[in-house]
C-alpha positions as a Markdown table, in Angstrom:
| # | Residue | x | y | z |
|---|---|---|---|---|
| 1 | Unk | 4.6 | 21.1 | 47.8 |
| 2 | Unk | 4.3 | 20.3 | 44.1 |
| 3 | Unk | 1.3 | 18.3 | 42.9 |
| 4 | Unk | 1.7 | 15.0 | 41.1 |
| 5 | Unk | 0.7 | 15.3 | 37.5 |
| 6 | Unk | -0.9 | 12.3 | 35.7 |
| 7 | Unk | -1.7 | 11.6 | 32.0 |
| 8 | Unk | -5.9 | 11.4 | 32.0 |
| 9 | Unk | -6.3 | 8.8 | 29.3 |
| 10 | Unk | -9.9 | 6.3 | 28.8 |
| 11 | Unk | -8.2 | 3.3 | 30.7 |
| 12 | Unk | -7.0 | 5.6 | 33.7 |
| 13 | Unk | -10.6 | 7.5 | 34.5 |
| 14 | Unk | -12.4 | 4.0 | 34.3 |
| 15 | Unk | -9.8 | 2.6 | 36.3 |
| 16 | Unk | -10.8 | 5.6 | 39.1 |
| 17 | Unk | -14.3 | 5.4 | 38.7 |
| 18 | Unk | -14.5 | 2.0 | 40.4 |
| 19 | Unk | -15.9 | -1.4 | 39.9 |
| 20 | Unk | -19.8 | -0.1 | 39.5 |
| 21 | Unk | -18.6 | 2.0 | 36.5 |
| 22 | Unk | -18.7 | -1.3 | 34.6 |
| 23 | Unk | -19.0 | -1.7 | 30.2 |
| 24 | Unk | -22.4 | -2.2 | 29.1 |
| 25 | Unk | -23.8 | -1.9 | 33.0 |
| 26 | Unk | -26.3 | 0.4 | 34.0 |
| 27 | Unk | -24.6 | 3.4 | 36.2 |
| 28 | Unk | -27.4 | 5.8 | 36.3 |
| 29 | Unk | -30.4 | 4.7 | 36.3 |
| 30 | Unk | -31.2 | 2.9 | 32.9 |
| 31 | Unk | -28.2 | 4.6 | 31.3 |
| 32 | Unk | -25.1 | 1.7 | 30.4 |
| 33 | Unk | -21.9 | 2.7 | 30.1 |
| 34 | Unk | -21.2 | 2.8 | 26.4 |
| 35 | Unk | -17.4 | 3.7 | 25.7 |
| 36 | Unk | -14.9 | 6.6 | 27.4 |
| 37 | Unk | -12.9 | 8.0 | 24.7 |
| 38 | Unk | -10.5 | 11.0 | 23.6 |
| 39 | Unk | -12.5 | 13.9 | 22.4 |
| 40 | Unk | -11.5 | 14.3 | 18.8 |
| 41 | Unk | -10.9 | 18.1 | 19.1 |
| 42 | Unk | -10.5 | 19.0 | 23.3 |
| 43 | Unk | -8.2 | 18.0 | 25.7 |
| 44 | Unk | -11.4 | 16.4 | 27.2 |
| 45 | Unk | -12.8 | 12.6 | 27.5 |
| 46 | Unk | -15.9 | 11.7 | 26.2 |
| 47 | Unk | -17.7 | 9.5 | 28.9 |
| 48 | Unk | -21.0 | 7.7 | 26.2 |
| 49 | Unk | -24.0 | 6.6 | 28.0 |
| 50 | Unk | -27.3 | 5.0 | 26.2 |
| 51 | Unk | -30.3 | 3.4 | 27.5 |
| 52 | Unk | -32.1 | 1.1 | 25.7 |
| 53 | Unk | -33.7 | 2.7 | 23.5 |
| 54 | Unk | -30.3 | 3.7 | 22.6 |
| 55 | Unk | -30.6 | 7.5 | 23.4 |
| 56 | Unk | -27.3 | 8.6 | 24.2 |
| 57 | Unk | -26.0 | 10.9 | 27.0 |
| 58 | Unk | -22.5 | 12.3 | 26.9 |
| 59 | Unk | -20.3 | 13.7 | 29.6 |
| 60 | Unk | -17.1 | 15.1 | 29.6 |
| 61 | Unk | -14.5 | 14.8 | 31.7 |
| 62 | Unk | -11.0 | 17.3 | 31.7 |
| 63 | Unk | -8.7 | 18.6 | 33.9 |
| 64 | Unk | -9.8 | 21.3 | 36.8 |
| 65 | Unk | -10.0 | 24.9 | 35.4 |
| 66 | Unk | -10.1 | 23.3 | 31.5 |
| 67 | Unk | -14.3 | 25.2 | 30.8 |
| 68 | Unk | -17.5 | 25.1 | 32.6 |
| 69 | Unk | -18.4 | 21.8 | 34.9 |
| 70 | Unk | -21.7 | 21.0 | 36.4 |
| 71 | Unk | -19.3 | 18.9 | 38.7 |
| 72 | Unk | -15.8 | 17.7 | 40.0 |
| 73 | Unk | -14.1 | 15.5 | 41.8 |
| 74 | Unk | -10.4 | 14.2 | 42.2 |
| 75 | Unk | -9.3 | 17.1 | 40.5 |
| 76 | Unk | -11.1 | 16.9 | 37.3 |
| 77 | Unk | -14.3 | 18.8 | 36.2 |
| 78 | Unk | -17.4 | 17.1 | 34.3 |
| 79 | Unk | -19.9 | 18.6 | 32.0 |
| 80 | Unk | -22.9 | 16.8 | 30.5 |
| 81 | Unk | -22.8 | 17.8 | 26.3 |
| 82 | Unk | -26.1 | 18.9 | 24.4 |
| 83 | Unk | -28.5 | 17.7 | 23.4 |
| 84 | Unk | -28.3 | 15.3 | 26.2 |
| 85 | Unk | -31.7 | 16.1 | 28.3 |
| 86 | Unk | -30.4 | 18.5 | 31.1 |
| 87 | Unk | -31.9 | 16.9 | 33.9 |
| 88 | Unk | -30.5 | 13.6 | 32.9 |
| 89 | Unk | -27.0 | 15.1 | 32.0 |
| 90 | Unk | -27.3 | 16.8 | 35.2 |
| 91 | Unk | -27.7 | 13.8 | 37.6 |
| 92 | Unk | -25.0 | 11.6 | 35.1 |
| 93 | Unk | -22.5 | 14.2 | 36.3 |
| 94 | Unk | -23.2 | 13.6 | 39.6 |
| 95 | Unk | -22.7 | 10.4 | 39.9 |
| 96 | Unk | -19.6 | 10.3 | 38.0 |
| 97 | Unk | -18.0 | 13.1 | 40.3 |
| 98 | Unk | -19.3 | 11.1 | 43.0 |
| 99 | Unk | -17.5 | 8.2 | 42.1 |
| 100 | Unk | -14.5 | 10.0 | 41.6 |
| 101 | Unk | -14.6 | 11.4 | 45.2 |
| 102 | Unk | -14.7 | 7.7 | 46.5 |
| 103 | Unk | -11.4 | 6.7 | 44.7 |
| 104 | Unk | -8.8 | 8.2 | 47.0 |
| 105 | Unk | -6.9 | 10.0 | 44.1 |
| 106 | Unk | -7.3 | 13.1 | 45.9 |
| 107 | Unk | -8.5 | 17.0 | 45.2 |
| 108 | Unk | -4.9 | 17.8 | 45.1 |
| 109 | Unk | -4.1 | 16.3 | 41.7 |
| 110 | Unk | -3.0 | 17.8 | 38.3 |
| 111 | Unk | -4.0 | 15.9 | 35.0 |
| 112 | Unk | -2.6 | 16.0 | 31.8 |
| 113 | Unk | -3.6 | 15.2 | 28.8 |
| 114 | Unk | -1.8 | 14.3 | 25.5 |
| 115 | Unk | -2.6 | 12.0 | 22.3 |
| 116 | Unk | -3.9 | 9.0 | 23.1 |
| 117 | Unk | -2.2 | 5.5 | 21.7 |
| 118 | Unk | -4.4 | 2.7 | 21.4 |
| 119 | Unk | -3.3 | 1.0 | 24.6 |
| 120 | Unk | -5.0 | 3.6 | 26.4 |
| 121 | Unk | -8.3 | 2.8 | 25.3 |
| 122 | Unk | -10.0 | 0.6 | 27.5 |
| 123 | Unk | -9.2 | -3.1 | 27.2 |
| 124 | Unk | -12.6 | -4.0 | 26.9 |
| 125 | Unk | -12.9 | -2.1 | 23.9 |
| 126 | Unk | -9.1 | -3.6 | 22.5 |
| 127 | Unk | -10.4 | -7.1 | 23.3 |
| 128 | Unk | -13.4 | -6.5 | 20.6 |
| 129 | Unk | -11.2 | -5.6 | 17.8 |
| 130 | Unk | -8.2 | -7.9 | 18.7 |
| 131 | Unk | -5.5 | -9.2 | 15.9 |
| 132 | Unk | -3.9 | -12.8 | 16.0 |
| 133 | Unk | -1.6 | -14.4 | 13.9 |
| 134 | Unk | -2.6 | -16.7 | 11.0 |
| 135 | Unk | -1.8 | -18.7 | 8.5 |
| 136 | Unk | -1.9 | -17.2 | 4.6 |
| 137 | Unk | -2.7 | -21.1 | 3.2 |
| 138 | Unk | -6.5 | -21.0 | 4.4 |
| 139 | Unk | -7.5 | -17.7 | 1.8 |
| 140 | Unk | -8.2 | -19.2 | -1.1 |
| 141 | Unk | -6.1 | -15.9 | -2.7 |
| 142 | Unk | -3.0 | -17.6 | -0.5 |
| 143 | Unk | -0.7 | -18.0 | -3.6 |
| 144 | Unk | -1.3 | -14.3 | -4.7 |
| 145 | Unk | -1.0 | -12.4 | -1.2 |
| 146 | Unk | 2.0 | -14.3 | -0.9 |
| 147 | Unk | 3.6 | -13.2 | -3.9 |
| 148 | Unk | 2.4 | -9.8 | -3.4 |
| 149 | Unk | 4.1 | -10.1 | 0.6 |
| 150 | Unk | 7.3 | -11.1 | -0.9 |
| 151 | Unk | 7.1 | -8.0 | -3.7 |
| 152 | Unk | 6.4 | -5.6 | -0.7 |
| 153 | Unk | 9.5 | -6.6 | 1.3 |
| 154 | Unk | 11.8 | -6.4 | -1.4 |
| 155 | Unk | 10.4 | -2.8 | -2.6 |
| 156 | Unk | 9.8 | -1.7 | 1.4 |
| 157 | Unk | 11.6 | -3.7 | 3.5 |
| 158 | Unk | 8.9 | -4.7 | 5.4 |
| 159 | Unk | 7.0 | -8.2 | 5.5 |
| 160 | Unk | 3.3 | -8.4 | 5.5 |
| 161 | Unk | 1.8 | -11.4 | 7.5 |
| 162 | Unk | -1.2 | -13.2 | 7.4 |
| 163 | Unk | -3.7 | -12.0 | 10.7 |
| 164 | Unk | -7.5 | -12.8 | 12.2 |
| 165 | Unk | -9.5 | -10.3 | 13.4 |
| 166 | Unk | -11.5 | -12.3 | 15.5 |
| 167 | Unk | -14.1 | -10.7 | 15.1 |
| 168 | Unk | -14.2 | -11.3 | 11.5 |
| 169 | Unk | -15.5 | -14.3 | 9.6 |
| 170 | Unk | -12.0 | -15.0 | 7.5 |
| 171 | Unk | -8.4 | -13.9 | 7.0 |
| 172 | Unk | -6.9 | -10.2 | 6.8 |
| 173 | Unk | -3.3 | -9.3 | 6.2 |
| 174 | Unk | -1.6 | -6.6 | 8.1 |
| 175 | Unk | 1.1 | -4.6 | 6.0 |
| 176 | Unk | 3.7 | -2.9 | 8.4 |
| 177 | Unk | 4.7 | 1.0 | 7.2 |
| 178 | Unk | 7.0 | 0.8 | 5.0 |
| 179 | Unk | 10.8 | 1.0 | 6.0 |
| 180 | Unk | 12.4 | 4.6 | 5.5 |
| 181 | Unk | 11.1 | 3.6 | 1.8 |
| 182 | Unk | 8.6 | 6.3 | -0.5 |
| 183 | Unk | 5.4 | 4.4 | -1.5 |
| 184 | Unk | 3.5 | 6.0 | -4.3 |
| 185 | Unk | 0.3 | 8.2 | -3.6 |
| 186 | Unk | -1.4 | 5.1 | -5.4 |
| 187 | Unk | -0.4 | 2.6 | -3.1 |
| 188 | Unk | -0.5 | 4.3 | 0.3 |
| 189 | Unk | -2.5 | 4.4 | 3.4 |
| 190 | Unk | -4.1 | 7.4 | 4.7 |
| 191 | Unk | -4.6 | 8.3 | 8.5 |
| 192 | Unk | -8.4 | 7.6 | 9.7 |
| 193 | Unk | -10.6 | 10.0 | 11.0 |
| 194 | Unk | -10.1 | 9.7 | 14.8 |
| 195 | Unk | -13.5 | 8.5 | 15.6 |
| 196 | Unk | -12.9 | 5.7 | 13.5 |
| 197 | Unk | -10.0 | 4.7 | 15.5 |
| 198 | Unk | -10.7 | 5.8 | 18.6 |
| 199 | Unk | -14.7 | 5.2 | 19.2 |
| 200 | Unk | -16.6 | 1.7 | 20.6 |
| 201 | Unk | -19.1 | 1.7 | 18.1 |
| 202 | Unk | -16.7 | 2.1 | 15.1 |
| 203 | Unk | -13.9 | 0.2 | 16.4 |
| 204 | Unk | -16.0 | -3.2 | 16.7 |
| 205 | Unk | -18.0 | -2.2 | 13.5 |
| 206 | Unk | -14.7 | -2.2 | 11.1 |
| 207 | Unk | -13.2 | -5.5 | 13.2 |
| 208 | Unk | -16.2 | -7.1 | 12.0 |
| 209 | Unk | -15.6 | -6.4 | 8.5 |
| 210 | Unk | -11.7 | -7.6 | 8.9 |
| 211 | Unk | -9.7 | -4.1 | 9.7 |
| 212 | Unk | -7.7 | -3.8 | 12.8 |
| 213 | Unk | -5.8 | -0.2 | 13.6 |
| 214 | Unk | -2.1 | 0.9 | 14.1 |
| 215 | Unk | -1.3 | 4.0 | 15.6 |
| 216 | Unk | -4.2 | 5.5 | 13.6 |
| 217 | Unk | -4.0 | 3.6 | 10.4 |
| 218 | Unk | -5.8 | 0.6 | 9.1 |
| 219 | Unk | -3.2 | -1.1 | 8.4 |
| 220 | Unk | -4.6 | -4.6 | 9.1 |
| 221 | Unk | -7.2 | -5.4 | 6.3 |
| 222 | Unk | -9.1 | -8.0 | 5.1 |
| 223 | Unk | -8.5 | -10.0 | 2.4 |
| 224 | Unk | -10.9 | -10.0 | -0.8 |
| 225 | Unk | -12.9 | -13.1 | -0.1 |
| 226 | Unk | -13.4 | -12.1 | 3.7 |
| 227 | Unk | -14.4 | -8.8 | 2.8 |
| 228 | Unk | -16.9 | -10.1 | 0.9 |
| 229 | Unk | -18.3 | -12.5 | 3.4 |
| 230 | Unk | -18.4 | -10.2 | 6.1 |
| 231 | Unk | -20.0 | -7.5 | 3.8 |
| 232 | Unk | -22.4 | -9.6 | 2.9 |
| 233 | Unk | -24.0 | -9.8 | 6.2 |
| 234 | Unk | -25.0 | -6.4 | 5.2 |
| 235 | Unk | -28.6 | -6.4 | 3.7 |
| 236 | Unk | -29.3 | -3.1 | 1.4 |
| 237 | Unk | -25.5 | -2.9 | 0.7 |
| 238 | Unk | -24.1 | -2.4 | -2.9 |
| 239 | Unk | -23.3 | -5.8 | -4.4 |
| 240 | Unk | -19.6 | -4.5 | -4.9 |
| 241 | Unk | -16.7 | -7.0 | -4.1 |
| 242 | Unk | -13.1 | -7.1 | -4.4 |
| 243 | Unk | -11.3 | -9.3 | -6.5 |
| 244 | Unk | -7.4 | -10.2 | -6.7 |
| 245 | Unk | -5.7 | -10.5 | -10.6 |
| 246 | Unk | -2.0 | -10.6 | -11.6 |
| 247 | Unk | -1.4 | -7.9 | -13.3 |
| 248 | Unk | 0.6 | -8.0 | -16.9 |
| 249 | Unk | 2.6 | -4.2 | -16.6 |
| 250 | Unk | 3.0 | -2.2 | -13.6 |
| 251 | Unk | -0.1 | -0.5 | -13.2 |
| 252 | Unk | -3.9 | -1.3 | -14.2 |
| 253 | Unk | -5.1 | 0.8 | -17.0 |
| 254 | Unk | -7.8 | 3.1 | -16.5 |
| 255 | Unk | -10.1 | 1.2 | -19.0 |
| 256 | Unk | -10.0 | -2.2 | -17.0 |
| 257 | Unk | -10.3 | -0.7 | -13.4 |
| 258 | Unk | -13.5 | 0.6 | -14.6 |
| 259 | Unk | -14.8 | -1.8 | -16.8 |
| 260 | Unk | -14.3 | -4.2 | -13.9 |
| 261 | Unk | -16.0 | -1.6 | -11.6 |
| 262 | Unk | -19.2 | -0.6 | -13.0 |
| 263 | Unk | -20.2 | -3.5 | -15.4 |
| 264 | Unk | -19.0 | -6.3 | -13.1 |
| 265 | Unk | -19.2 | -4.4 | -9.6 |
| 266 | Unk | -15.5 | -5.9 | -9.1 |
| 267 | Unk | -13.0 | -3.7 | -7.8 |
| 268 | Unk | -9.8 | -5.0 | -9.5 |
| 269 | Unk | -6.8 | -5.5 | -7.2 |
| 270 | Unk | -3.7 | -5.9 | -9.3 |
| 271 | Unk | -0.5 | -8.1 | -8.4 |
| 272 | Unk | 2.6 | -6.5 | -10.7 |
| 273 | Unk | 4.2 | -9.2 | -12.8 |
| 274 | Unk | 7.7 | -9.7 | -11.0 |
| 275 | Unk | 9.8 | -8.7 | -14.0 |
| 276 | Unk | 7.9 | -4.8 | -13.7 |
| 277 | Unk | 8.4 | -5.0 | -9.7 |
| 278 | Unk | 11.9 | -5.8 | -10.6 |
| 279 | Unk | 12.3 | -3.1 | -12.8 |
| 280 | Unk | 10.5 | -0.5 | -10.0 |
| 281 | Unk | 12.8 | -1.7 | -7.7 |
| 282 | Unk | 16.1 | -0.9 | -9.6 |
| 283 | Unk | 14.9 | 2.1 | -11.2 |
| 284 | Unk | 14.1 | 3.5 | -7.2 |
| 285 | Unk | 17.4 | 2.6 | -6.4 |
| 286 | Unk | 19.0 | 5.2 | -9.4 |
| 287 | Unk | 16.6 | 7.4 | -7.6 |
| 288 | Unk | 14.4 | 7.5 | -11.0 |
| 289 | Unk | 10.5 | 7.2 | -11.0 |
| 290 | Unk | 10.6 | 6.3 | -7.6 |
| 291 | Unk | 6.9 | 7.1 | -7.0 |
| 292 | Unk | 5.6 | 5.7 | -10.3 |
| 293 | Unk | 2.6 | 3.7 | -9.5 |
| 294 | Unk | 3.4 | 0.1 | -9.2 |
| 295 | Unk | 0.7 | -2.6 | -8.4 |
| 296 | Unk | 2.2 | -3.7 | -4.8 |
| 297 | Unk | 0.6 | -3.9 | -1.5 |
| 298 | Unk | -2.5 | -2.4 | -3.3 |
| 299 | Unk | -4.7 | -4.6 | -1.3 |
| 300 | Unk | -3.8 | -2.4 | 1.8 |
| 301 | Unk | -4.5 | 0.6 | 0.1 |
| 302 | Unk | -8.1 | -0.2 | -1.7 |
| 303 | Unk | -9.3 | -1.9 | 1.2 |
| 304 | Unk | -8.2 | 0.7 | 3.5 |
| 305 | Unk | -8.9 | 3.9 | 1.6 |
| 306 | Unk | -12.1 | 2.5 | -1.1 |
| 307 | Unk | -13.1 | -1.0 | 0.7 |
| 308 | Unk | -13.9 | 1.3 | 4.1 |
| 309 | Unk | -15.4 | 3.8 | 2.3 |
| 310 | Unk | -17.5 | 1.9 | -0.2 |
| 311 | Unk | -18.6 | -1.3 | 1.5 |
| 312 | Unk | -22.4 | 0.0 | 2.8 |
| 313 | Unk | -22.8 | 2.2 | 0.0 |
| 314 | Unk | -26.7 | 1.6 | -0.4 |
| 315 | Unk | -27.8 | -0.9 | -3.7 |
| 316 | Unk | -29.6 | 1.8 | -5.4 |
| 317 | Unk | -27.3 | 4.8 | -4.6 |
| 318 | Unk | -24.7 | 2.4 | -6.4 |
| 319 | Unk | -26.5 | 1.0 | -9.5 |
| 320 | Unk | -27.4 | 4.9 | -9.7 |
| 321 | Unk | -24.0 | 5.8 | -10.4 |
| 322 | Unk | -22.4 | 3.2 | -12.1 |
| 323 | Unk | -25.6 | 2.8 | -14.6 |
| 324 | Unk | -24.4 | 6.7 | -15.6 |
| 325 | Unk | -20.9 | 6.1 | -15.7 |
| 326 | Unk | -21.8 | 3.2 | -17.9 |
| 327 | Unk | -23.8 | 5.4 | -20.1 |
| 328 | Unk | -21.0 | 7.7 | -20.1 |
| 329 | Unk | -18.3 | 5.2 | -21.5 |
| 330 | Unk | -20.4 | 4.2 | -24.2 |
| 331 | Unk | -20.8 | 7.7 | -25.5 |
| 332 | Unk | -17.6 | 9.4 | -24.3 |
| 333 | Unk | -14.1 | 9.7 | -26.1 |
| 334 | Unk | -11.2 | 7.8 | -25.4 |
| 335 | Unk | -10.5 | 9.7 | -22.6 |
| 336 | Unk | -14.0 | 8.9 | -21.4 |
| 337 | Unk | -12.1 | 5.8 | -19.0 |
| 338 | Unk | -9.9 | 7.7 | -17.5 |
| 339 | Unk | -12.5 | 10.8 | -16.3 |
| 340 | Unk | -14.7 | 7.5 | -14.7 |
| 341 | Unk | -11.8 | 6.3 | -13.1 |
| 342 | Unk | -11.2 | 9.6 | -11.4 |
| 343 | Unk | -14.6 | 10.2 | -10.3 |
| 344 | Unk | -14.8 | 6.4 | -8.6 |
| 345 | Unk | -11.5 | 6.5 | -7.4 |
| 346 | Unk | -11.9 | 10.5 | -6.1 |
| 347 | Unk | -15.1 | 11.8 | -6.1 |
| 348 | Unk | -17.1 | 9.1 | -4.8 |
| 349 | Unk | -14.5 | 8.1 | -2.2 |
| 350 | Unk | -13.8 | 11.1 | -0.8 |
| 351 | Unk | -17.8 | 11.6 | -0.8 |
| 352 | Unk | -17.4 | 8.5 | 1.2 |
| 353 | Unk | -15.1 | 9.4 | 3.6 |
| 354 | Unk | -16.7 | 13.3 | 4.3 |
| 355 | Unk | -20.1 | 11.1 | 5.5 |
| 356 | Unk | -18.0 | 8.9 | 7.6 |
| 357 | Unk | -16.2 | 11.4 | 10.0 |
| 358 | Unk | -19.4 | 12.9 | 10.7 |
| 359 | Unk | -21.6 | 10.3 | 12.2 |
| 360 | Unk | -22.5 | 9.5 | 15.8 |
| 361 | Unk | -23.2 | 5.9 | 14.4 |
| 362 | Unk | -22.0 | 3.5 | 11.6 |
| 363 | Unk | -26.0 | 2.3 | 11.0 |
| 364 | Unk | -26.2 | 6.2 | 9.8 |
| 365 | Unk | -24.2 | 5.8 | 7.1 |
| 366 | Unk | -27.4 | 5.3 | 4.2 |
| 367 | Unk | -29.1 | 8.1 | 5.4 |
| 368 | Unk | -25.7 | 10.5 | 5.3 |
| 369 | Unk | -24.4 | 9.4 | 1.7 |
| 370 | Unk | -28.1 | 10.5 | 0.3 |
| 371 | Unk | -27.3 | 13.9 | 0.5 |
| 372 | Unk | -24.1 | 13.6 | -1.3 |
| 373 | Unk | -26.0 | 11.5 | -4.3 |
| 374 | Unk | -27.4 | 14.9 | -6.4 |
| 375 | Unk | -23.6 | 16.4 | -6.6 |
| 376 | Unk | -22.0 | 13.3 | -7.7 |
| 377 | Unk | -24.7 | 12.9 | -10.3 |
| 378 | Unk | -24.0 | 16.8 | -11.4 |
| 379 | Unk | -20.3 | 16.0 | -11.7 |
| 380 | Unk | -21.1 | 12.7 | -13.7 |
| 381 | Unk | -23.1 | 15.1 | -16.0 |
| 382 | Unk | -20.0 | 17.8 | -16.4 |
| 383 | Unk | -17.6 | 14.7 | -17.2 |
| 384 | Unk | -19.7 | 13.9 | -20.1 |
| 385 | Unk | -20.4 | 17.5 | -21.0 |
| 386 | Unk | -16.0 | 18.1 | -20.9 |
| 387 | Unk | -15.8 | 14.8 | -22.8 |
| 388 | Unk | -12.1 | 14.7 | -21.3 |
| 389 | Unk | -10.4 | 14.3 | -17.9 |
| 390 | Unk | -7.2 | 13.0 | -16.4 |
| 391 | Unk | -7.3 | 10.6 | -13.7 |
| 392 | Unk | -6.1 | 11.1 | -10.4 |
| 393 | Unk | -3.2 | 9.1 | -9.1 |
| 394 | Unk | -4.0 | 9.9 | -5.3 |
| 395 | Unk | -7.0 | 10.0 | -3.3 |
| 396 | Unk | -7.0 | 12.5 | 0.2 |
| 397 | Unk | -9.4 | 10.9 | 2.8 |
| 398 | Unk | -8.3 | 13.9 | 5.5 |
C-alpha cells in the first residue's frame, strides 16, 4: 500500500496541532506560541515559543528520518534547537508530539517540504500585514505618484496602484513586476532575505512601516510621507527622510543626490520628465541603451533597497558618517561626489543588509550595526586618500 504524501507547511502543521496551539496563547508552561515559519536552510519548519521575559524556545519539525529528534508523531519528528534551555526544549517537544499524535493524521504518512509561498504562512500572520486597495488622492505627493505610475506602465507594461497596509499610518504603492521588460539595475527591486518576509516578527515590523510582500519581494512600499510618519515613531533613529521631486533629466546626478542626502538628511526620489521617459521608451524599442538608468519607478527601488535598510540607523551613527562625508566633499576634487554617493548607495546599504539578514529581532539592528561602523569609517578615509572613485549603478542585497 502506497503512503499518501502531503506538503508540510506552517499552516498545515498549525491545523494538525489543534485548537490548544493558538497563536499568542500559552502552550507549554509559560511559553506562548509566537510563530511557525519555514526554516531558512533546511527542509523543516521552525516553531517559535516565547515567555513573558521574551526568552525564546525554538523547535524544528520535519519529515520522519530527516535527522535526530526528541519526539515524533504523525510521521513527523520534533527536536529542540540550542541555545534553548534543554529541559524546557524537551518538554516542548513532547507536548508538540503529543498534540500531533492526537490529530488523527496517523503515523503512516509521508511529508514533503517545498519552497513556501505567502499562502503557506499562518493566516493570523498574513492578517497582520494585510494590504487593501486605496485612493492615491489621500497622499500629498499624489500628482507625482500618478505621473510615475503612468511612466512605469509605458516602460514596463504594468500599472502601479495605491494600497493601504493596514498596520501603517498612510498610503503605500504597489509596483508590480515588469511584464517582459528589462529594468535598469539602478531601479531594480531585489529579493529579500527569507526571514524578512517569512517570519512574523519581521513581517509585522515592516508592515507597520508600510511595506507589503509579494513572492519574496517588497513590491508594496510606503510613500515618503507614510515612511516619515511611521519612522518618526522610532526613537533614536536618524532623521533621514525620503522626498519626491521632478527631475530635469533622465537620471539624477551624483552631486545632487549626495548633497541632498548628507546635507539635508533627505534621500531624493526623482521623477524623470515625460520627454526623457519617451526618449528612453524609443531607445528601448530600438534595443539601444536598454539598461540606461531612468528615474521611473524609483520609489520602489529606493524604498525596498535603501529605505528598508536605512530606517533604523541610529542617529549617532548617521551623524558620524554624514559629517565625515561632508568633510570629504569639501576637501575632495570633482570626483568626490560620485565617490561619496557610491559609498552610501553601496557600502552603507550593504552593511545594513548584512545586519538585517542575521537578526532574530528588528530591535537588535542598532547594536548589530555598531560592529560595521569602524569599517565604514575606514572606507571613507580611503576614499579621501584616493581622491577619486566611480559611482556604481547597482546595489546587491543578496
